N, C-alpha and C positions, 0 to 999 in steps of 0.2 A: 520573465518573458511572458507576454500576453498571448492568448489564443490567436492563431492566425499569423503570428510573426515567427520568423526563423532567421538564423544567422548562417544557415547552410548555403553555400554557393549554388547557383542554378546549375543543374547537371547538363551535359552536352546531348541530351535526348529529351523527348517529350512524350508523355503518355497521352494517347489520343482518345481512345474509347475502349469499352469492354468488348472483346471479340466474342466470347461465349462464357457461359457459366457451366461448370461441371457439377453434377449431382451424382451421388452413389446409389446403387441399387443391388439387391441380392441376386445371386445366380439364378437363371431361369425365369426372370421377371419381364423379359422383353415384350412378350405379347400383351401383358397387362399394361405395361408402359405405353405401348402403341395405342391401345384402346383409350387410355386416358389422355395422353398428349395429342394424339392424332384425332380421335373422334370427339372427345369432350372439349378439349381446348382448340381444336381445329388447326393444329400445327402440322406442317408437312415434314415427313421424315426425310432427312438428308443422308444420302449414302455415305458410309464411313470409308475412308481409304482402305484398300485391301490389307495393308500391313496392320491396321487396327481392328478390322472387322472380326478377325479370329479371336479377339479378346471378349467378344460379346458386347452387349449394350446397344444403345441407339442414340442418334442425334436428331434433333428437331429444330425447325426454324419457322418463324412467322414474323414478317416485317423485319425490323432490326434486331429481333430477339433470337438468340441461338442457345439452346440448352443441350448439353451432352449428358447422357445417362450412362455412367460407367459401372461395370460389374465389379463388386468388391466382396471377396470372401469375408465372412463374419460381419456382414453389413449390419449397422445399427443407424437409423436415421438421426440426423442432428436435431437436437431439441430447440435450438435457438437460431442457428445459421439458416439463411434462406435467401433466394433471389427476390428482389422487389421488382415486379413487372408493371409498367405503366400500361393502362388500358383505356379505351373508350367503351362505354356500355357496361359499366360495372354491374348494374342491376340484372341485365340479361345474362352476363357471365355467372352471377350468383344463382340464377334460376337453373342454368345448365349444370352447374356443379351440384346443386341440391338434387336435381333429377338423377344425377349419376351416383348419388349417395355419398358425396364428399362432405366432410364437415365444413361448416361455415362459421367463422368468428369475425364479425364486424368489429372495426376499431376506429373510433373517431378521435383518437388522442393527438393527431397531428393537425393543427389548424389549416384549413384550406385544402385538405385532401381527404377523400373518402378512401378507406382501406378495408381490405378483406383478407383474412388469412384462411388457408385451407391446407390440406395434405394431399399428396398424390397417393396412389394405391399402396405404395411401399413405405409411406410415412414421411416422405420429404416435405418439409414445411415450405409453402409458397405464399407470397404476399402479392396482392394485386392492388394497384393504386390508381385513382382517378382524381383529377382536379375538380374541386367543387365544394 
């Protein structure tokens, strides 16, 4: 069988798009997350439903992007897993991240895309991509 071929019958449903990405965070990190995702990245905090608010964490949105930061006891950031977020103005974003003290790791290994990896204040890896 070659890549891209399948013998599995088409399912009676269709995946349409990613609704949100969930990242973990340590207990008590909400204010630090709000400063980074809200102030540095310019995302708007989305109120959590009452049934979930008691669990802690926070949700953020900007355009079609929605990130949920959930509290996890014994949190350890993933070393490889990350959301890849498409942006316009990658250079301006890099300046903003640098001013906030976030690590910047440019990556030109994908032809036709400019990429930048960073970490949020609790160590979650984030990738930002721009065509070009």
